[in-house]
C-alpha distance (Angstrom), angle and dihedral (degrees) to the residues before:
residue distance angle dihedral
M1 . . .
V2 3.78 . .
I3 3.77 115.5 .
S4 3.76 119.1 -130.3
P5 3.80 126.5 -172.8
S6 3.81 89.7 -103.1
D7 3.80 93.4 50.4
P8 3.80 107.9 35.6
V9 3.80 100.4 149.9
S10 3.79 135.0 43.9
A11 3.80 122.8 -124.4
S12 3.81 89.7 -94.3
G13 3.80 91.7 58.1
V14 3.78 92.0 -109.2
T15 3.79 119.1 123.5
E16 3.79 110.9 -124.4
I17 3.80 115.7 -143.4
S18 3.78 121.2 -168.7
V19 3.79 112.9 -144.8
A20 3.80 125.3 -170.4
H21 3.77 130.4 -173.3
S22 3.77 139.5 150.3
P23 3.83 123.4 -84.7
D24 3.79 92.8 -114.1
S25 3.77 129.9 124.1
D26 3.81 95.0 -115.4
D27 3.82 93.8 50.7
A28 3.80 91.0 43.4
F29 3.80 89.8 51.7
M30 3.80 91.1 48.6
F31 3.82 94.1 50.7
Y32 3.81 95.2 38.5
G33 3.80 94.2 107.4
L34 3.80 94.6 51.1
A35 3.81 97.1 37.7
T36 3.82 93.3 52.6
N37 3.82 95.9 38.6
K38 3.79 92.0 -116.3
V39 3.78 84.2 127.4
R40 3.78 113.9 47.3
V41 3.77 129.6 -173.5
P42 3.82 115.5 -157.7
G43 3.79 111.3 -123.2
Y44 3.81 94.3 15.1
R45 3.77 134.4 93.6
F46 3.81 124.0 -170.2
S47 3.77 128.7 -146.7
H48 3.81 115.0 -164.2
T49 3.80 127.4 -147.2
L50 3.79 121.8 -173.8
A51 3.80 121.4 -155.4
D52 3.79 136.3 144.9
I53 3.79 114.2 -83.5
E54 3.81 96.6 -110.0
T55 3.82 89.4 54.8
L56 3.81 90.1 50.3
N57 3.80 90.6 48.7
R58 3.80 90.0 55.1
R59 3.80 95.3 43.0
A60 3.80 92.2 51.3
Q61 3.81 88.2 62.3
D62 3.80 89.4 58.4
E63 3.81 98.8 89.2
A64 3.79 97.2 -70.3
F65 3.80 99.5 -45.4
Y66 3.83 93.0 -173.8
D67 3.80 133.4 26.6
L68 3.79 93.5 -132.4
T69 3.77 120.1 15.5
A70 3.77 140.4 170.9
I71 3.79 111.7 -122.5
S72 3.76 140.6 172.1
F73 3.79 109.6 -105.9
H74 3.80 87.7 -124.8
A75 3.82 87.9 66.2
Y76 3.79 95.1 53.4
P77 3.84 100.1 89.5
Y78 3.81 88.6 54.6
I79 3.82 92.2 56.2
Q80 3.80 102.2 29.6
K81 3.80 93.0 108.2
N82 3.80 90.8 65.4
Y83 3.81 102.2 25.6
A84 3.79 141.0 48.9
L85 3.79 124.3 -158.1
M86 3.78 117.5 -106.2
G87 3.78 116.0 -126.4
C88 3.79 91.5 -129.4
G89 3.78 136.9 40.4
G90 3.78 98.7 61.0
S91 3.78 130.1 139.8
V92 3.78 117.9 -145.3
G93 3.77 133.9 176.0
E94 3.80 112.5 -123.8
G95 3.80 94.6 -154.0
Y96 3.80 92.6 -35.9
G97 3.77 135.8 72.7
P98 3.79 144.5 122.5
M99 3.76 113.0 -0.4
V100 3.75 140.7 -164.8
V101 3.80 113.0 -123.7
A102 3.78 129.3 -175.9
S103 3.78 141.9 -164.0
R104 3.80 90.3 -118.2
P105 3.80 135.7 22.9
L106 3.80 109.6 -72.0
T107 3.78 135.2 167.3
P108 3.81 123.1 -129.8
D109 3.82 88.2 -108.1
D110 3.82 89.6 60.0
L111 3.82 90.3 64.3
G112 3.79 91.4 76.2
R113 3.80 89.6 64.9
I114 3.81 101.5 49.8
R115 3.80 140.3 51.0
V116 3.78 115.3 -98.7
A117 3.80 122.0 -155.4
V118 3.82 110.5 -132.5
P119 3.82 131.4 -171.4
G120 3.80 96.0 -125.9
A121 3.79 140.6 -36.5
M122 3.83 91.9 -112.3
T123 3.80 95.6 55.1
T124 3.78 120.2 106.3
A125 3.79 88.0 -128.8
Y126 3.81 88.6 63.4
L127 3.81 91.6 47.6
A128 3.81 91.7 51.0
L129 3.81 90.9 47.9
K130 3.80 91.8 51.7
I131 3.81 92.0 47.2
F132 3.80 87.8 51.4
N133 3.81 92.6 50.3
P134 3.82 120.3 -8.1
A135 3.82 91.2 -169.1
I136 3.80 94.3 68.2
A137 3.82 111.0 116.4
T138 3.80 112.2 -133.5
V139 3.79 138.6 -168.7
T140 3.81 121.3 -164.2
V141 3.80 115.0 -121.2
P142 3.83 127.0 167.8
F143 3.80 106.2 -90.7
D144 3.80 94.5 -119.3
E145 3.81 92.0 52.1
I146 3.80 97.7 52.5
I147 3.80 97.7 86.9
P148 3.85 93.2 44.0
Q149 3.83 89.8 48.4
I150 3.82 91.4 52.6
M151 3.80 91.1 47.4
A152 3.81 89.7 49.8
G153 3.80 89.9 55.6
N154 3.81 95.6 -114.2
F155 3.81 92.4 120.4
D156 3.78 132.7 22.3
A157 3.79 92.5 -145.0
G158 3.79 142.3 8.1
L159 3.79 140.2 -163.7
I160 3.80 107.7 -122.5
I161 3.79 130.3 -160.2
H162 3.80 135.2 173.6
E163 3.80 118.3 21.3
G164 3.79 93.4 -12.0
Q165 3.80 86.7 81.5
L166 3.81 87.5 71.5
T167 3.80 101.1 34.4
Y168 3.82 106.0 42.9
S169 3.81 95.3 94.3
S170 3.81 91.8 56.0
S171 3.83 86.0 61.4
G172 3.79 90.7 56.3
L173 3.80 94.4 -106.7
Y174 3.79 128.0 142.8
K175 3.80 127.7 -131.8
V176 3.79 112.6 -121.6
I177 3.81 99.3 176.7
D178 3.80 137.7 -13.4
L179 3.79 104.6 -142.2
G180 3.80 92.6 -159.5
A181 3.79 90.8 57.0
W182 3.82 91.1 44.6
W183 3.82 91.2 49.5
R184 3.80 92.5 51.7
E185 3.80 92.1 47.7
T186 3.81 89.8 49.0
T187 3.81 101.1 42.0
G188 3.79 106.9 12.8
L189 3.81 88.1 -125.5
V190 3.78 137.6 111.1
L191 3.81 116.3 -100.3
P192 3.82 109.0 -113.5
L193 3.78 108.6 -147.1
G194 3.78 112.6 167.6
G195 3.76 138.7 -0.6
N196 3.76 142.6 166.5
A197 3.78 124.4 -92.9
I198 3.80 127.2 -160.2
R199 3.78 128.0 -153.2
R200 3.80 110.8 -103.0
S201 3.79 94.7 -144.7
L202 3.81 91.8 66.7
G203 3.79 87.9 78.8
A204 3.78 136.8 -133.9
E205 3.81 97.5 -69.5
A206 3.80 93.7 53.1
H207 3.80 90.3 43.0
A208 3.79 90.7 58.2
I209 3.81 93.5 45.4
L210 3.80 94.6 47.1
S211 3.80 93.8 43.9
K212 3.79 88.7 55.1
A213 3.82 90.4 46.5
L214 3.80 92.7 54.4
R215 3.80 92.7 44.1
D216 3.81 89.5 49.2
S217 3.82 89.8 50.7
I218 3.81 91.8 52.0
H219 3.79 91.8 45.6
Y220 3.81 91.4 48.6
A221 3.80 91.1 53.0
L222 3.80 92.3 48.6
E223 3.81 90.4 48.6
H224 3.84 92.5 46.1
R225 3.77 96.6 37.8
E226 3.80 98.9 155.3
Q227 3.80 94.8 53.0
A228 3.80 92.9 41.6
L229 3.80 91.3 50.3
E230 3.78 90.8 49.7
Y231 3.81 88.3 54.3
A232 3.82 92.3 45.2
M233 3.81 92.9 50.3
Q234 3.80 90.6 78.0
F235 3.81 86.8 67.7
A236 3.83 97.0 40.9
R237 3.79 102.6 108.7
D238 3.82 112.2 -150.5
L239 3.81 93.4 -15.9
D240 3.77 128.0 121.5
A241 3.80 120.0 -142.6
V242 3.80 93.9 -89.5
M243 3.81 94.1 50.0
A244 3.80 92.2 43.2
G245 3.79 89.4 53.2
R246 3.78 90.3 50.1
F247 3.80 92.5 49.3
V248 3.80 93.1 48.3
S249 3.81 90.5 49.3
M250 3.80 89.4 54.1
Y251 3.79 93.7 57.5
V252 3.82 108.1 21.3
N253 3.79 112.2 57.0
E254 3.79 141.7 102.8
R255 3.82 89.2 -47.4
T256 3.79 88.0 60.4
L257 3.79 89.9 59.4
D258 3.81 90.5 49.8
Y259 3.81 129.9 -1.8
G260 3.77 92.5 -145.0
P261 3.82 122.4 -139.8
D262 3.81 92.9 -73.2
G263 3.80 91.1 49.3
R264 3.78 91.1 53.8
E265 3.79 89.5 46.0
A266 3.81 88.8 53.1
I267 3.81 91.9 53.9
R268 3.79 91.7 50.9
K269 3.81 93.1 45.8
L270 3.81 93.7 48.6
L271 3.80 93.1 51.4
A272 3.80 93.5 41.2
L273 3.81 90.5 53.8
G274 3.79 90.5 48.0
F275 3.80 89.9 53.5
E276 3.81 95.5 43.2
R277 3.80 91.0 52.6
G278 3.79 94.6 47.9
I279 3.80 96.6 -112.0
I280 3.82 92.3 113.7
P281 3.82 112.7 43.7
I282 3.83 95.3 -162.9
A283 3.81 122.9 72.9
P284 3.82 105.4 -117.7
E285 3.81 118.3 -122.9
V286 3.78 104.1 -171.1
D287 3.79 118.2 -164.4
F288 3.78 130.6 161.2
V289 3.78 135.4 -142.3
D290 3.81 115.2 -148.4
């Protein structure tokens, strides 16, 4: 059930909040406290929907499809009328991030002469790739099919996100460029990839309550790492426990509790560059709810 201003409370007197995030180990870890009722919020009940991030990016443009939803930062300008960014729950690359991999050794300059499989035009990975080189030709492929499609010879290279960043070499693929490393070298900032957005119409009181609930969920997972990782493992595609723990550590950490001033600066800079270079057609107006 999605709450609207005219229908804020269920028949039982409990406010229903629809939550959406991707079925990935880092998101699962982050939402562990809320999803398993380890973290409870008096007067609120949460319903969870899992979908790949590109689907969530598209749904969020559909008149506030969910109350609280994971999104790629690239998608934010398209939904900013209905959503604000939450001050917690983000994933950033600290000198690492989405990368282009290939079936044979290539240089970054080679990418302008081939087709690159990408996981969706609304992903931040796509935005970073286009900022790096707007001339790169891309074809959208579901994120979990990109490595198999390269191995099958259908594409020379692909832009990988999620666990593929740790597993590509075991498939015999070669790294062409790590966009998180390139972004840090270029800007000196972390690469902000995904965050959580909250529906504006819920109002300031609910914003404060739900922001605390998400931060409490993240904190609970970090404090109960073993149990949270065990829960997250069911979403860890092709990763063993050690690799899943490594991946979660990359994207759920102290930055997830709070971006920090430089993290917020990085979000604004990324979206501003996307707009200045004509990749994003809407001027971004970034504001946070804490």
